[in-house]
C-alpha positions as CSV (number, residue, x, y, z in Angstrom):
1,X,0.1,0.0,0.1
2,X,1.4,3.6,-0.5
3,X,2.3,6.0,2.1
4,X,2.1,9.6,1.9
5,X,2.0,12.0,4.2
6,X,-1.2,14.7,2.9
7,X,-2.3,17.1,5.9
8,X,-4.0,19.7,3.1
9,X,-7.2,19.3,4.4
10,X,-6.7,18.4,8.0
11,X,-7.8,21.7,9.6
12,X,-5.5,21.0,12.9
13,X,-2.3,21.2,11.3
14,X,-2.8,25.0,11.7
15,X,-2.7,24.5,15.6
16,X,0.6,25.8,17.3
17,X,2.7,24.1,20.1
18,X,0.7,27.8,22.4
19,X,-2.9,26.9,21.1
20,X,-2.7,24.2,21.8
21,X,-1.5,24.3,25.8
22,X,-4.0,27.5,25.8
23,X,-6.8,24.5,24.8
24,X,-5.5,22.1,27.7
25,X,-5.5,24.8,30.1
26,X,-9.3,26.2,29.1
27,X,-10.1,22.1,29.3
28,X,-8.6,22.2,32.7
29,X,-10.3,25.3,34.1
30,X,-14.3,23.2,32.7
31,X,-13.9,20.4,34.2
32,X,-13.6,22.4,37.6
33,X,-16.6,24.5,36.5
34,X,-19.1,22.2,34.6
35,X,-21.0,19.1,36.3
36,X,-19.7,16.8,33.5
37,X,-22.5,14.3,34.8
38,X,-25.4,16.7,34.4
39,X,-24.1,17.4,30.9
40,X,-24.3,14.1,30.0
41,X,-27.9,14.3,30.3
42,X,-28.8,17.2,28.2
43,X,-29.5,17.2,24.2
44,X,-26.5,17.4,22.2
45,X,-26.6,20.8,21.0
46,X,-27.9,22.1,24.4
47,X,-24.5,20.7,26.1
48,X,-22.7,21.7,22.9
49,X,-23.6,25.3,23.0
50,X,-22.7,25.5,27.4
51,X,-19.5,24.5,26.6
52,X,-19.2,26.9,23.7
53,X,-19.9,29.9,26.1
54,X,-17.9,29.1,28.4
55,X,-14.7,28.4,26.0
56,X,-15.5,32.1,24.7
57,X,-15.3,33.2,28.1
58,X,-11.9,31.9,28.6
59,X,-10.9,32.8,24.7
60,X,-11.4,35.9,25.9
61,X,-9.1,36.4,28.3
62,X,-6.1,35.4,27.1
63,X,-3.9,38.3,26.0
64,X,-2.0,36.9,23.5
65,X,-4.7,37.5,19.7
66,X,-6.3,34.0,18.6
67,X,-7.9,34.6,15.7
68,X,-11.7,33.5,14.9
69,X,-10.8,30.4,13.0
70,X,-8.5,28.9,16.0
71,X,-10.4,29.5,18.2
72,X,-13.4,27.8,16.1
73,X,-11.0,24.6,16.2
74,X,-10.2,24.8,19.4
75,X,-14.0,24.9,20.8
76,X,-14.5,21.9,18.8
77,X,-11.3,19.8,20.0
78,X,-12.9,20.9,23.9
79,X,-16.5,19.9,23.1
80,X,-15.6,16.4,21.6
81,X,-12.8,15.8,24.8
82,X,-15.7,16.5,27.1
83,X,-18.7,14.5,25.0
84,X,-17.2,12.2,22.3
85,X,-13.5,10.2,21.8
86,X,-11.3,13.4,21.4
87,X,-8.8,13.9,18.6
88,X,-10.8,10.9,16.9
89,X,-13.5,12.8,16.5
90,X,-12.7,15.0,13.7
91,X,-11.9,11.3,11.6
92,X,-14.5,10.1,12.5
93,X,-16.5,13.2,11.1
94,X,-14.6,12.6,7.5
95,X,-16.8,10.5,5.2
96,X,-13.7,10.0,2.7
97,X,-11.8,7.8,5.8
98,X,-11.8,3.9,5.7
99,X,-9.7,3.3,8.7
100,X,-8.1,4.9,11.8
101,X,-4.8,4.3,12.9
102,X,-3.2,4.8,15.9
103,X,0.2,3.6,16.1
104,X,1.2,5.6,19.2
105,X,-0.4,9.0,21.0
106,X,1.2,11.6,18.7
107,X,1.5,9.2,15.2
108,X,-1.9,8.5,14.0
109,X,-2.7,7.4,10.2
110,X,-5.8,6.9,8.1
111,X,-6.0,5.0,4.7
112,X,-8.4,7.4,2.4
113,X,-9.0,5.4,-0.6
114,X,-6.7,2.5,-0.5
115,X,-3.3,4.8,1.0
116,X,-2.4,5.1,4.0
117,X,-1.8,9.2,5.5
118,X,-0.3,10.9,8.2
119,X,-2.2,12.7,9.9
120,X,-1.8,16.0,12.4
121,X,-4.4,14.7,14.9
122,X,-2.3,13.5,18.1
123,X,-3.6,12.9,21.4
124,X,-1.1,15.0,24.4
125,X,0.5,11.4,26.0
126,X,-0.4,7.8,26.2
127,X,-2.5,8.3,29.9
128,X,-4.7,10.8,27.4
129,X,-5.1,7.6,24.5
130,X,-5.5,5.5,27.4
131,X,-8.5,7.0,28.8
132,X,-10.1,7.6,25.3
133,X,-10.0,3.7,24.6
134,X,-11.1,3.2,28.0
135,X,-14.3,5.0,27.5
136,X,-14.9,3.0,24.3
137,X,-14.5,-0.2,25.6
138,X,-16.4,0.7,28.7
139,X,-19.4,1.7,26.8
140,X,-20.2,-1.6,25.3
141,X,-19.6,-3.4,28.5
142,X,-16.0,-4.6,28.1
143,X,-12.6,-3.7,30.1
144,X,-9.0,-3.1,29.3
145,X,-6.4,-2.9,31.7
146,X,-3.0,-4.7,32.6
147,X,-4.5,-8.2,33.1
148,X,-6.4,-7.9,30.4
149,X,-4.6,-5.6,27.7
150,X,-6.3,-6.1,24.6
151,X,-9.9,-6.3,23.5
152,X,-12.7,-5.6,20.4
153,X,-15.3,-3.6,20.4
154,X,-17.0,-1.2,18.2
155,X,-18.6,2.4,18.6
156,X,-21.9,3.6,18.2
157,X,-21.7,3.8,14.3
158,X,-20.9,-0.6,14.0
159,X,-17.2,0.7,13.5
160,X,-14.2,-2.3,14.9
161,X,-12.3,-1.3,17.0
162,X,-9.2,-3.2,18.3
163,X,-7.2,-1.8,21.4
164,X,-4.1,-3.0,22.7
165,X,-1.8,-1.6,26.0
166,X,0.8,-2.0,27.5
167,X,2.9,-4.4,28.3
168,X,1.2,-6.4,24.9
169,X,1.9,-2.9,23.0
170,X,6.1,-2.0,24.0
171,X,5.4,1.9,22.4
172,X,2.4,2.5,24.2
173,X,-1.6,1.6,23.6
174,X,-2.3,0.8,20.0
175,X,-5.7,1.8,18.6
176,X,-7.5,0.3,15.2
177,X,-10.9,1.8,13.7
178,X,-12.2,0.0,11.1
179,X,-15.0,2.5,9.9
180,X,-18.7,1.4,9.4
181,X,-20.4,2.4,6.1
182,X,-23.5,4.0,6.8
183,X,-24.3,4.2,3.3
184,X,-25.1,1.6,2.0
185,X,-23.7,0.4,-1.6
186,X,-25.6,-1.4,-4.0
187,X,-23.8,-3.8,-7.0
188,X,-24.4,-0.6,-9.7
189,X,-21.8,1.8,-7.5
190,X,-19.4,-1.2,-7.7
191,X,-19.2,-1.4,-11.2
192,X,-19.4,2.3,-11.7
193,X,-15.7,1.8,-9.9
194,X,-14.5,-0.4,-11.9
195,X,-15.0,-3.2,-8.9
196,X,-16.5,-5.7,-10.9
197,X,-18.9,-5.2,-14.5
198,X,-22.3,-5.9,-15.0
199,X,-22.1,-9.9,-16.8
200,X,-20.4,-10.5,-13.1
201,X,-23.2,-8.3,-10.8
202,X,-25.9,-10.7,-12.8
203,X,-24.2,-14.0,-11.9
204,X,-24.1,-13.4,-8.6
205,X,-27.7,-12.2,-8.0
206,X,-28.9,-15.2,-9.9
207,X,-26.3,-17.5,-7.4
208,X,-28.4,-15.7,-4.5
209,X,-31.6,-15.8,-6.1
210,X,-30.9,-19.2,-6.8
211,X,-29.4,-20.1,-3.2
212,X,-26.1,-21.9,-3.8
213,X,-23.7,-21.6,-1.0
214,X,-21.6,-18.6,-1.4
215,X,-18.3,-18.1,-0.4
216,X,-16.9,-14.7,-0.6
217,X,-13.0,-14.8,-0.1
218,X,-9.8,-11.8,-0.2
219,X,-7.6,-9.8,2.4
220,X,-8.0,-7.4,4.7
221,X,-9.7,-4.1,3.8
222,X,-10.6,-6.1,0.5
223,X,-14.3,-5.3,0.8
224,X,-15.5,-8.6,1.5
225,X,-17.8,-7.3,4.6
226,X,-19.4,-4.4,1.0
227,X,-20.1,-6.9,-1.2
228,X,-22.0,-9.8,1.6
229,X,-24.3,-6.7,2.4
230,X,-24.7,-6.6,-1.5
231,X,-25.5,-9.7,-2.3
232,X,-27.7,-10.2,1.4
233,X,-30.2,-7.3,-0.2
234,X,-30.7,-10.1,-2.9
235,X,-32.4,-12.4,-0.8
236,X,-36.7,-12.2,-1.0
237,X,-38.1,-10.4,1.9
238,X,-39.9,-13.4,2.5
239,X,-36.7,-15.5,4.0
240,X,-35.8,-15.7,8.0
241,X,-32.1,-14.9,7.8
242,X,-29.9,-15.6,10.9
243,X,-26.8,-13.4,11.0
244,X,-24.0,-14.3,12.7
245,X,-20.8,-12.2,13.5
246,X,-18.0,-11.4,16.0
247,X,-18.9,-7.4,15.9
248,X,-22.3,-6.6,14.2
249,X,-21.8,-4.7,10.9
250,X,-24.3,-6.1,8.2
251,X,-27.0,-3.5,6.8
252,X,-29.9,-6.1,6.5
253,X,-32.8,-4.7,5.5
254,X,-35.3,-7.7,5.1
255,X,-38.1,-7.7,7.7
256,X,-37.6,-11.3,8.6
257,X,-33.9,-11.1,10.0
258,X,-32.4,-12.2,13.5
259,X,-29.3,-10.5,14.5
260,X,-26.5,-12.8,16.8
261,X,-23.2,-11.5,17.5
262,X,-20.7,-13.1,20.1
263,X,-19.9,-12.0,23.6
264,X,-16.0,-12.7,25.0
265,X,-15.4,-13.6,28.5
266,X,-16.1,-11.3,31.1
267,X,-13.5,-10.5,33.9
268,X,-13.8,-13.5,35.7
269,X,-12.9,-15.3,32.6
270,X,-16.4,-16.3,32.0
271,X,-19.6,-16.1,30.0
272,X,-18.5,-15.9,26.4
273,X,-20.1,-17.3,23.7
274,X,-18.5,-18.2,20.1
275,X,-19.5,-18.6,16.7
276,X,-19.0,-21.8,17.2
277,X,-22.2,-21.8,19.9
278,X,-24.1,-19.0,18.2
279,X,-24.7,-20.6,14.7
280,X,-25.3,-24.4,16.9
281,X,-28.0,-22.4,18.5
282,X,-29.5,-20.7,15.1
283,X,-30.2,-24.2,13.7
284,X,-32.7,-24.2,16.4
285,X,-34.1,-20.9,14.6
286,X,-35.2,-22.3,11.6
287,X,-33.5,-19.7,9.5
288,X,-33.7,-20.3,5.6
289,X,-30.2,-18.7,4.9
290,X,-27.5,-18.6,7.6
291,X,-25.4,-15.3,6.9
292,X,-21.7,-15.6,9.1
293,X,-20.2,-12.1,8.9
294,X,-16.4,-14.3,8.8
295,X,-15.6,-17.9,9.3
296,X,-12.5,-18.2,10.9
297,X,-12.7,-21.1,13.4
298,X,-14.0,-24.7,14.4
299,X,-17.6,-23.1,13.3
300,X,-16.6,-24.0,10.1
301,X,-18.0,-27.8,10.6
302,X,-21.4,-26.5,11.4
303,X,-21.2,-23.6,9.2
304,X,-21.0,-26.8,6.3
305,X,-23.2,-29.5,8.0
306,X,-25.9,-26.8,7.6
307,X,-25.0,-25.9,3.9
308,X,-25.5,-29.8,3.1
309,X,-28.5,-30.1,5.5
310,X,-30.9,-27.6,3.8
311,X,-29.7,-24.5,5.0
312,X,-28.9,-23.3,0.7
313,X,-28.2,-20.1,-0.2
314,X,-26.1,-19.1,2.9
315,X,-23.4,-17.0,2.8
316,X,-20.1,-16.5,4.4
317,X,-16.5,-14.6,3.8
318,X,-12.9,-15.4,5.0
319,X,-8.8,-14.5,4.6
320,X,-7.4,-15.8,2.0
321,X,-5.4,-15.1,-1.2
322,X,-7.2,-17.2,-3.6
323,X,-10.1,-19.1,-4.4
324,X,-8.3,-22.0,-4.0
325,X,-6.3,-20.9,-0.4
326,X,-9.8,-19.9,0.7
327,X,-11.1,-23.7,0.8
328,X,-7.3,-24.9,1.7
329,X,-8.5,-22.3,4.8
330,X,-12.0,-24.0,5.7
331,X,-10.1,-27.1,5.7
332,X,-7.9,-25.9,8.2
333,X,-10.1,-24.7,10.3
334,X,-11.5,-28.5,10.5
335,X,-8.1,-29.9,11.3
336,X,-7.2,-27.3,13.7
337,X,-10.6,-27.6,15.4
338,X,-9.6,-31.2,16.6
339,X,-12.0,-32.7,14.1
340,X,-10.9,-37.3,13.5
341,X,-11.5,-36.5,10.3
342,X,-9.9,-38.4,7.2
343,X,-8.9,-34.9,4.6
344,X,-11.1,-36.8,1.6
345,X,-14.1,-36.8,3.8
346,X,-12.8,-33.5,4.9
347,X,-12.9,-31.6,1.1
348,X,-16.2,-34.1,-0.2
349,X,-18.1,-31.7,3.0
350,X,-16.3,-28.8,1.0
351,X,-17.0,-29.4,-2.1
352,X,-20.3,-30.2,-1.4
353,X,-21.3,-27.3,0.5
354,X,-19.6,-24.8,-1.3
355,X,-21.3,-23.3,-5.0
356,X,-19.0,-20.6,-5.7
357,X,-16.3,-18.7,-4.4
358,X,-15.9,-14.9,-5.5
359,X,-12.4,-13.6,-4.8
360,X,-11.7,-10.1,-4.1
361,X,-8.1,-8.1,-3.6
362,X,-7.1,-4.6,-2.6
363,X,-4.5,-3.8,-5.3
364,X,-1.9,-1.3,-5.1
365,X,-3.5,1.3,-6.7
366,X,-5.8,1.3,-3.5
367,X,-8.7,-0.1,-6.2
368,X,-11.4,-3.0,-4.4
369,X,-11.8,-5.6,-7.2
370,X,-13.3,-8.6,-7.5
371,X,-10.6,-10.8,-9.4
372,X,-12.4,-14.2,-10.0
373,X,-15.7,-15.7,-9.8
374,X,-14.7,-20.2,-9.9
375,X,-17.4,-22.3,-9.3
376,X,-16.6,-25.8,-6.7
377,X,-17.8,-28.6,-9.5
378,X,-16.5,-31.5,-6.9
379,X,-14.2,-33.6,-6.2
380,X,-11.5,-35.5,-8.6
381,X,-10.0,-38.6,-6.1
382,X,-9.1,-36.3,-3.5
383,X,-9.1,-33.0,-4.8
384,X,-11.6,-30.2,-5.6
385,X,-12.8,-29.2,-8.8
386,X,-12.5,-25.8,-9.5
387,X,-14.0,-24.0,-12.7
388,X,-13.3,-20.0,-13.2
389,X,-16.4,-18.4,-14.2
390,X,-15.5,-14.5,-14.5
391,X,-11.7,-13.6,-14.3
392,X,-9.5,-10.0,-14.0
393,X,-6.3,-9.8,-16.4
394,X,-3.1,-7.2,-15.3
395,X,-2.1,-5.7,-18.1
396,X,0.4,-3.8,-16.3
397,X,0.1,-0.2,-14.9
398,X,-0.9,3.3,-16.2
399,X,1.1,6.3,-15.9
400,X,-0.9,8.1,-12.6
401,X,0.3,4.3,-11.0
402,X,-3.3,2.5,-11.4
403,X,-3.6,-0.4,-12.6
404,X,-4.5,-1.5,-16.2
405,X,-6.4,-4.9,-17.3
406,X,-9.6,-5.6,-18.0
407,X,-12.4,-8.2,-16.9
408,X,-12.8,-11.5,-19.2
409,X,-15.0,-14.6,-19.1
410,X,-13.2,-18.1,-19.6
411,X,-15.9,-19.6,-21.9
412,X,-16.6,-22.0,-19.2
413,X,-20.2,-22.5,-18.5
414,X,-21.5,-22.7,-14.6
415,X,-22.8,-26.5,-14.0
416,X,-25.1,-24.3,-11.6
417,X,-26.6,-23.0,-14.8
418,X,-29.1,-25.7,-15.3
419,X,-29.9,-25.9,-11.7
420,X,-30.8,-22.2,-11.5
421,X,-33.2,-22.8,-14.7
422,X,-34.7,-25.1,-12.9
423,X,-36.2,-22.9,-10.6
424,X,-37.3,-20.0,-12.7
425,X,-33.9,-18.6,-13.2
426,X,-32.6,-18.4,-16.5
427,X,-28.8,-17.1,-17.6
428,X,-27.9,-16.5,-20.5
429,X,-24.9,-18.7,-22.4
430,X,-24.4,-15.1,-24.2
431,X,-23.4,-13.9,-20.4
432,X,-20.4,-16.3,-20.7
433,X,-18.7,-15.6,-24.1
434,X,-15.3,-14.7,-23.5
435,X,-15.9,-11.5,-25.7
436,X,-18.2,-10.4,-23.5
437,X,-16.6,-8.3,-21.0
438,X,-14.1,-6.9,-23.1
439,X,-14.4,-3.5,-21.7
440,X,-10.8,-2.3,-19.5
441,X,-10.3,-0.1,-16.4
């Protein structure tokens, strides 16, 4: 991933050391004069107005001149410190930011358009950062301290966070935030972005309507959850859907949806509820489809069993670099969970359960693309057989550094086309002709 240092859109870069000292001084004075417990009970706008009025009183007493722009920034900083998440609030308000990566209190990076940028926003010290982390995790009923130095949680808007503190983090507390997309993307937007083409979108829509079991594979930040959201939007409203996630991110609009989320152990080390337990439980809830946000452990065997025993049309994601690696990871998860099954039987279970693998990749230019769509066709001996239907063919780079390439159909007509036709979903064979996807990006 490309790294840039771009602060032109960062209003806090105009603050001087004296401005930050003034901010700290005013903040300290406000803590002694305002009743924070009362502020938290007020409507946000009224609380912000009270804080702003108090800030203006203190700023008017400053002997050095402070411009109006700097005053407004200082008031926002102080308001965010009291009512929100301090320096993080400005970053969370920026819709162009996908990830916020706090390496240390004074080194914060963000990802915009697939590229990393360092921002001038920072915390005062490790204690300040730790206080914000504690505020985040305590708001969702979790804790972080030396006895439990790492935690996964989520913000009010659904953004995922991971925090880790000393002694595990050697350079001080570290925080990673994966932003939650409020605006739900549609397939047409991915087509406009060049992440896939219309024939590819038609195929995966038909696969969802035809109740094929779909595995979405890709690396970190490649867009797996985004695509899973899009695919889930094709599920008919009259089907009962159960979603299972470590941290709730899916935005299903269907009325017949039940959302389940794992739970970590409490302070005594008890009460943990794993994805596997949720998968087992959801089978008793009469689901038509099961959607697992990401399969990563022993729940893989229960998921495959469900897919093979009447819960067709289920979907999940996992981390893998190729479709073949994705199936290999499922195999490894089952083996590492301690199931004493011959490899041939495990692979047979996988090949029977998974119908389609959609591979995503975040490439060097920061763009996320579907790079391959492959059908799982069965077994030959001890090997799972796959057929690639669509692929992205790289052809180098453009002058601006963007990836040059084109999507192409391989000419293979999937065997499930007959199955879909029997269900009244007719996919024209012209969709799979080699020159169908000749447009380049």
